[in-house]
DRENLUM-14150 format. One record per residue (C-alpha): x, y, z; residue number from 0. Coordinates in steps of 0.25 Angstrom, whole numbers, plus 2048, in hexadecimal, padded with zeros to 3 digits. Layout:
<recs>
<rec <X Y Z> NUM> ...
</recs>
This chain:
<recs>
<rec <80C 815 7FA> 0> <rec <806 80D 806> 1> <rec <804 7FE 803> 2> <rec <7FB 7F8 80D> 3> <rec <7F5 7EA 810> 4> <rec <7E6 7E9 80F> 5> <rec <7E7 7E1 81C> 6> <rec <7F0 7E9 824> 7> <rec <7EE 7E9 833> 8> <rec <7F6 7F6 834> 9> <rec <7F3 7FF 829> 10> <rec <7E4 802 828> 11> <rec <7DC 808 81C> 12> <rec <7DB 815 825> 13> <rec <7EA 816 826> 14> <rec <7EC 814 817> 15> <rec <7E2 81F 814> 16> <rec <7E8 828 81D> 17> <rec <7F6 825 817> 18> <rec <7F0 828 809> 19> <rec <7E9 835 80E> 20> <rec <7F6 83A 814> 21> <rec <7FE 837 807> 22> <rec <7F5 839 7FB> 23> <rec <7FF 834 7F1> 24> <rec <800 827 7F8> 25> <rec <7FB 81A 7F3> 26> <rec <7F6 80F 7FC> 27> <rec <7F6 801 7F7> 28> <rec <7EE 7F6 7FE> 29> <rec <7F4 7E8 7FD> 30> <rec <7E7 7E0 800> 31> <rec <7E9 7D5 809> 32> <rec <7F6 7D9 80F> 33> <rec <7F8 7DD 81D> 34> <rec <802 7E8 822> 35> <rec <80E 7E0 81D> 36> <rec <809 7E2 80E> 37> <rec <816 7DE 807> 38> <rec <817 7D1 80F> 39> <rec <808 7CE 80D> 40> <rec <808 7D1 7FE> 41> <rec <816 7D5 7F9> 42> <rec <812 7D4 7EA> 43> <rec <806 7DE 7EC> 44> <rec <80E 7E7 7F5> 45> <rec <81A 7E7 7EB> 46> <rec <811 7EA 7DF> 47> <rec <80A 7F5 7E6> 48> <rec <817 7FC 7E9> 49> <rec <81E 7FA 7DC> 50> <rec <811 7FF 7D5> 51> <rec <811 80B 7DE> 52> <rec <820 80E 7DB> 53> <rec <81E 80C 7CC> 54> <rec <813 816 7CC> 55> <rec <81C 820 7D4> 56> <rec <828 81E 7CA> 57> <rec <820 81E 7BD> 58> <rec <818 82B 7C1> 59> 
</recs>
């Protein structure tokens, strides 16, 4: 799982596309409005995305 900020000045859409192409089972979650410091910018949205992903992985 890659959690990215929609307003990141470091990770571009091209980089996230390349990441997902290299790892077909990967999931990318865009936290709209967050910068590269996603958890700092929107901790709740980041935590919800990670918890949801972990729940899916453990519940099959």
